[in-house]
Structure formats: structure tokens, C-alpha cells
C-alpha positions as CSV (number, residue, x, y, z in Angstrom):
1,M,25.6,135.9,185.7
2,I,28.1,135.7,188.5
3,K,26.4,138.3,191.3
4,T,28.6,137.8,194.0
5,K,32.7,138.5,195.2
6,T,33.3,135.5,193.8
7,G,32.5,136.8,190.1
8,F,35.0,139.7,191.0
9,A,37.9,138.0,192.0
10,V,38.0,135.0,189.1
11,I,38.1,138.5,187.0
12,L,41.0,139.4,188.9
13,H,42.8,136.3,188.5
14,I,42.3,135.9,184.9
15,F,43.5,139.4,184.2
16,L,46.6,138.3,186.3
17,A,47.2,135.5,184.6
18,L,47.1,136.4,181.3
19,M,49.9,139.2,182.2
20,T,52.0,136.2,183.2
21,I,51.5,134.0,180.5
22,F,52.5,136.5,177.7
23,G,55.0,138.1,179.1
24,L,46.6,135.5,176.7
25,S,33.1,131.7,170.3
26,D,30.1,132.1,169.7
27,C,28.8,130.1,172.2
28,E,28.8,131.6,175.8
29,K,27.1,130.3,179.1
30,V,25.6,132.1,181.6
31,I,26.4,130.6,185.3
32,N,24.0,131.2,187.9
33,V,25.9,130.4,191.7
34,D,25.1,130.7,195.0
35,L,25.8,134.0,197.1
36,N,28.8,134.2,199.1
37,E,30.0,130.6,198.6
38,A,30.1,129.9,194.9
39,A,30.7,126.4,193.2
40,P,34.0,126.4,191.8
41,H,34.4,126.1,188.2
42,I,37.8,125.4,186.2
43,V,39.5,128.2,185.0
44,I,41.7,127.6,181.5
45,E,43.9,130.4,180.2
46,G,46.5,129.2,177.4
47,L,47.8,132.0,174.4
48,I,49.5,130.3,171.1
49,T,51.4,132.9,169.5
50,D,53.6,133.6,166.4
51,G,56.7,134.2,168.7
52,L,59.1,131.4,169.9
53,G,57.5,128.8,172.1
54,P,56.8,126.5,173.7
55,Y,53.4,127.9,175.2
56,T,51.5,127.9,178.4
57,V,47.9,126.2,178.8
58,T,47.2,127.1,182.5
59,I,44.7,125.3,184.5
60,S,42.8,126.2,187.8
61,K,39.5,125.8,189.9
62,S,37.6,129.2,190.9
63,G,36.7,129.3,194.6
64,S,35.3,131.1,197.6
65,Y,36.0,135.2,197.6
66,F,37.6,134.6,201.0
67,N,40.1,132.0,199.8
68,Q,41.4,134.6,196.5
69,P,44.0,135.5,195.5
70,T,45.2,132.1,195.1
71,L,43.5,129.5,193.4
72,P,44.0,126.2,193.4
73,P,45.7,124.3,190.5
74,V,44.1,121.3,188.5
75,S,46.9,118.7,188.1
76,G,46.1,115.6,185.8
77,A,44.5,117.4,183.2
78,M,44.3,115.3,180.0
79,V,45.2,118.7,177.5
80,I,45.7,118.5,173.8
81,I,46.2,121.5,171.1
82,T,45.8,120.7,167.5
83,D,46.0,123.1,164.6
84,N,44.3,123.2,161.2
85,Y,47.3,121.5,159.4
86,G,46.8,118.2,161.4
87,T,49.3,118.8,164.4
88,I,48.7,117.1,167.5
89,D,50.3,118.4,170.3
90,T,49.5,116.6,173.5
91,V,50.3,119.0,176.1
92,K,52.9,117.6,179.3
93,E,52.1,119.1,183.2
94,K,55.4,120.8,184.2
95,T,54.0,121.5,187.6
96,P,50.8,121.4,189.2
97,G,48.6,123.6,186.8
98,I,51.0,124.2,184.4
99,Y,51.1,122.8,181.2
100,I,54.0,123.3,178.4
101,T,53.1,122.7,175.0
102,S,56.1,120.7,172.4
103,K,55.0,120.5,169.4
104,T,53.0,123.6,168.6
105,I,54.0,126.3,166.1
106,G,52.3,129.7,165.8
107,I,51.7,130.1,162.5
108,P,49.9,133.2,161.1
109,G,46.7,131.9,159.1
110,L,46.2,128.4,161.1
111,T,43.1,128.0,163.8
112,Y,44.2,126.3,166.8
113,T,42.1,124.9,169.3
114,V,42.6,123.0,172.9
115,K,40.7,120.1,174.5
116,V,40.9,119.8,178.5
117,L,39.4,116.7,179.7
118,S,39.6,116.9,183.7
119,E,37.4,115.1,186.3
120,G,35.2,113.7,183.9
121,Q,34.2,116.8,181.9
122,E,35.3,117.8,178.6
123,Y,36.2,121.9,177.7
124,D,36.8,123.2,174.4
125,G,37.9,126.1,172.2
126,S,39.6,127.8,169.1
127,S,41.3,131.1,168.1
128,T,42.8,131.9,164.6
129,I,46.6,133.7,164.1
130,H,45.9,137.0,162.2
131,S,48.3,138.5,159.8
132,H,51.5,139.8,161.3
133,V,51.5,143.1,161.8
134,N,55.2,145.4,162.1
135,I,55.6,148.3,164.2
136,D,57.1,150.8,161.6
137,S,58.6,153.1,164.5
138,L,57.7,154.1,167.9
139,T,58.0,158.2,168.1
140,L,57.7,161.1,170.5
141,V,55.2,163.5,170.1
142,K,54.9,166.6,172.1
143,S,51.6,167.5,174.1
144,E,49.6,170.6,175.5
145,S,46.5,171.2,177.3
146,S,45.6,173.8,179.5
147,R,44.1,174.3,183.0
148,I,42.8,177.1,185.0
149,D,45.3,177.5,188.1
150,F,43.5,179.2,191.4
151,G,44.0,182.4,190.4
152,G,41.8,182.2,187.0
153,N,44.9,182.5,184.6
154,N,45.1,180.1,182.5
155,Q,47.8,178.0,182.4
156,R,49.3,176.0,179.3
157,E,51.3,172.7,180.1
158,S,53.2,170.1,177.8
159,H,54.2,166.8,177.8
160,F,55.2,164.0,175.7
161,E,53.4,161.0,174.7
162,L,55.3,157.6,172.7
163,H,53.3,157.1,169.5
164,C,53.0,153.7,167.3
165,F,53.3,153.9,163.4
166,F,52.3,150.7,161.8
167,K,50.3,149.7,158.4
168,D,47.0,147.8,158.8
169,P,46.5,145.5,156.3
170,P,43.2,145.7,154.1
171,E,41.0,143.4,155.7
172,K,39.3,143.9,159.0
173,N,41.6,143.7,162.0
174,F,41.4,144.0,166.1
175,Y,44.5,144.9,168.0
176,R,45.8,144.8,171.5
177,I,48.8,147.0,172.2
178,K,51.1,146.4,175.4
179,S,53.4,149.2,177.1
180,I,55.8,147.7,179.5
181,R,57.2,151.0,180.9
182,N,60.6,150.7,182.8
183,D,59.8,146.6,183.5
184,S,56.0,147.2,184.9
185,I,53.1,146.9,183.7
186,N,49.5,147.4,185.1
187,T,45.6,147.8,183.9
188,Q,46.6,151.5,182.1
189,S,49.5,149.5,180.3
190,Y,46.8,147.9,177.3
191,R,44.8,149.5,174.7
192,L,42.3,147.9,172.2
193,Y,41.9,149.4,169.0
194,D,39.6,147.9,165.8
195,D,40.4,149.1,162.4
196,Q,37.1,150.3,161.4
197,Y,37.8,154.1,160.3
198,T,41.6,153.4,159.3
199,N,41.6,149.8,157.2
200,G,44.3,149.6,155.1
201,E,45.8,152.5,156.0
202,E,48.7,153.8,157.8
203,T,48.1,154.1,161.8
204,E,49.4,156.1,164.6
205,L,48.2,155.5,168.2
206,R,49.3,157.0,171.4
207,V,50.4,154.3,173.7
208,A,52.0,156.1,176.7
209,N,53.5,158.8,178.3
210,A,57.2,159.5,178.3
211,S,59.7,161.3,180.0
212,A,63.9,161.3,180.1
213,G,65.3,158.0,181.4
214,D,62.0,155.9,180.3
215,T,62.9,152.5,178.9
216,F,59.7,151.0,177.2
217,R,58.9,147.8,175.2
218,I,56.2,148.0,172.8
219,E,53.7,144.9,172.1
220,L,51.4,145.0,169.1
221,M,49.0,142.0,169.1
222,S,46.8,141.3,166.0
223,L,43.9,139.6,167.6
224,D,41.0,138.0,166.0
225,E,37.6,139.0,166.8
226,Q,36.2,136.8,169.4
227,T,39.9,137.4,171.0
228,Y,39.4,141.0,171.0
229,G,35.5,140.5,172.3
230,Y,37.6,139.1,175.7
231,Y,39.9,141.9,176.1
232,R,36.9,144.3,175.5
233,T,34.8,142.9,178.3
234,L,37.8,142.1,180.8
235,A,38.6,145.5,180.2
236,D,35.1,147.1,181.0
237,L,35.0,144.8,183.9
238,L,37.9,145.8,185.1
239,H,37.0,149.6,185.6
240,T,33.7,149.0,187.3
241,N,33.3,149.7,190.2
242,P,31.6,147.3,192.9
243,V,31.6,149.2,195.7
244,F,28.8,151.4,193.7
245,G,27.5,149.4,191.1
246,S,26.5,145.6,190.4
247,T,29.2,143.1,191.1
248,P,30.3,142.4,187.1
249,A,29.9,139.2,185.9
250,N,33.1,137.1,184.1
251,P,34.2,138.4,180.6
252,N,33.1,136.7,177.5
253,T,34.8,133.1,177.0
254,N,35.3,131.3,174.0
255,L,35.6,127.9,176.3
256,S,32.9,125.3,176.0
257,N,30.9,123.5,178.9
258,G,31.0,127.0,181.7
259,A,34.4,126.7,181.8
260,L,36.2,130.3,182.7
261,G,39.0,132.1,181.4
262,Y,39.8,132.2,177.2
263,F,42.2,130.3,174.6
264,G,43.7,132.8,172.0
265,A,45.9,133.2,169.4
266,C,47.6,136.0,168.2
267,A,50.5,137.7,166.0
268,V,52.9,139.8,168.1
269,S,55.2,142.6,166.8
270,L,57.7,144.1,169.3
271,K,60.0,147.2,169.3
272,R,62.0,149.0,171.8
273,I,62.9,152.1,173.0
274,I,65.0,153.9,175.3
275,I,63.8,158.1,176.0
276,T,66.8,160.2,176.2
277,E,67.0,163.8,176.9
278,A,68.6,164.5,173.7
279,M,64.7,162.9,172.1
280,I,62.8,165.1,174.4
281,N,64.6,168.5,173.5
282,S,64.9,167.7,169.5
283,V,60.5,167.3,169.9
284,K,59.1,170.2,168.5
């Protein structure tokens, strides 16, 4: 487990890179490193979706905390993506450390495997695209809360929330909901959800607070369990304050041989909405 500032910096790098890529086993390895100047590790980040390709695999190296946030790209790697239909895609390097697919097509139900050969080492990971789940609608909901003011009086306040509705398939599903408000995204724009209590049912999820004039793009990502586990540990680590607690370890990964990062595959449904004054006024 990484016990230095390096681990936290790598976590931040992985999170930022995943946001860039989108718009992402049972074998986990605990990495022990020296204090301050940790030995670099390869960082592999890739995401296959059922949306239009091409898709990107980014390869870099973790480094000293004092050299963050820019991590050196890894050039000259051999990257191969295969699926269980027999497609073999030898991914080409477009710019240093950025590898772009040419044959891979994201299809629900297929499992994708990445193999990376770099500096005499081999790294592997795989992920499956689950069922595509459509967003049925986005709806404004009025919410009220109360607070006690300085005079001891109970003050009621109202605000508006954007809710996402979809029909959960009758199978075990995991979701990640991404909310992009006015083309801005941050760590609070994501929500993870597991259908433990709503399997096969109509599902309603709160995704954001909303005001007149806001423009939202909502993405509903259907994940496999391993990808969900990666995002869950990543979310936990991003909300860990290393000043008041132990320095966090790196999130779970499905990559072999000590690589950091993640190779994921998922189905994505997207819906946009513009919040108008008329919509706000029509909410009861």
C-alpha cells in the first residue's frame, strides 16, 4: 500500500485523466514503496463504450510527488485490444502516450481485453459491457428544507433538483451517473448506484441541484462489477483528507503486474436538458 504523497498525487492524476477520456479483477496487488521518492509505476487508463469510437488508451508513468501533476507519457508500447468475437485491434500511438483504436467497436455483452507490452513487461486487464439502459426522462423536482436562524426561528427554504428516470433491467446492474452542468464538471458531478433494492424496477435518482438558465448533460453509465468497484474506491479516496488521516492507497485495479489505473468497458445513455424559468414556475 502506498504510504506517501506520491500515492495521493497518482490518485488525482488518474481521476483527471478518466474525465478526459470520457468526455473511463479479482487480482489486486499491494505495492510497497519507499518514502518521498517512490519508484515509478506504469499508469494505464482506457475506456470502451457502446458509443462511437475510436477509443483511447493513455499510458504514463507515476513519479515523485514533487514532479506532479504532469506525469511522463510512455511511448513505444505495444497495445492490443481483443474481444470475444475475435476482433484483434493493434492500437496505434497518435501522440506520446496516447493510443487510439481503429477496429474496436463497443457492443453490449462483449468482453474486452487489453494487453500492454512496455519496457519488457506485460500488463493485462479486461472488462465487459453490460446492457444499455436508456434514460427515460429528466424531471425537475421541488425540494424543501428547514433551518434555524440566529433568532431561533424555523426558516423553510425551497430549491429545485434534477432527477433522472430509467427502467432497471431484471439483472444485477451497477451505474455511474455523470452530470455536466454548463459544460463544467467536478468531483461532485458523479454518483454511483447499485440496483440492490430496485432490480427490474422503474428507478428515480437525484443527479443535481438546478436553477433557471442551467444546461445539463446527463450520462448514465452501465458498469460491470469490477469497474464499479474501481470507481467506488476512487470516490472514497478522493474524499479522504490526507492532512487529518493516513495517506490513501491507490484505488482497486483490474490491471495485472502492478500497473496503476484501469481498463473499463460500459454502456452509456445520454440526455440533455435546458432549465427555463417556465419549467421552474411549473413545478408544484
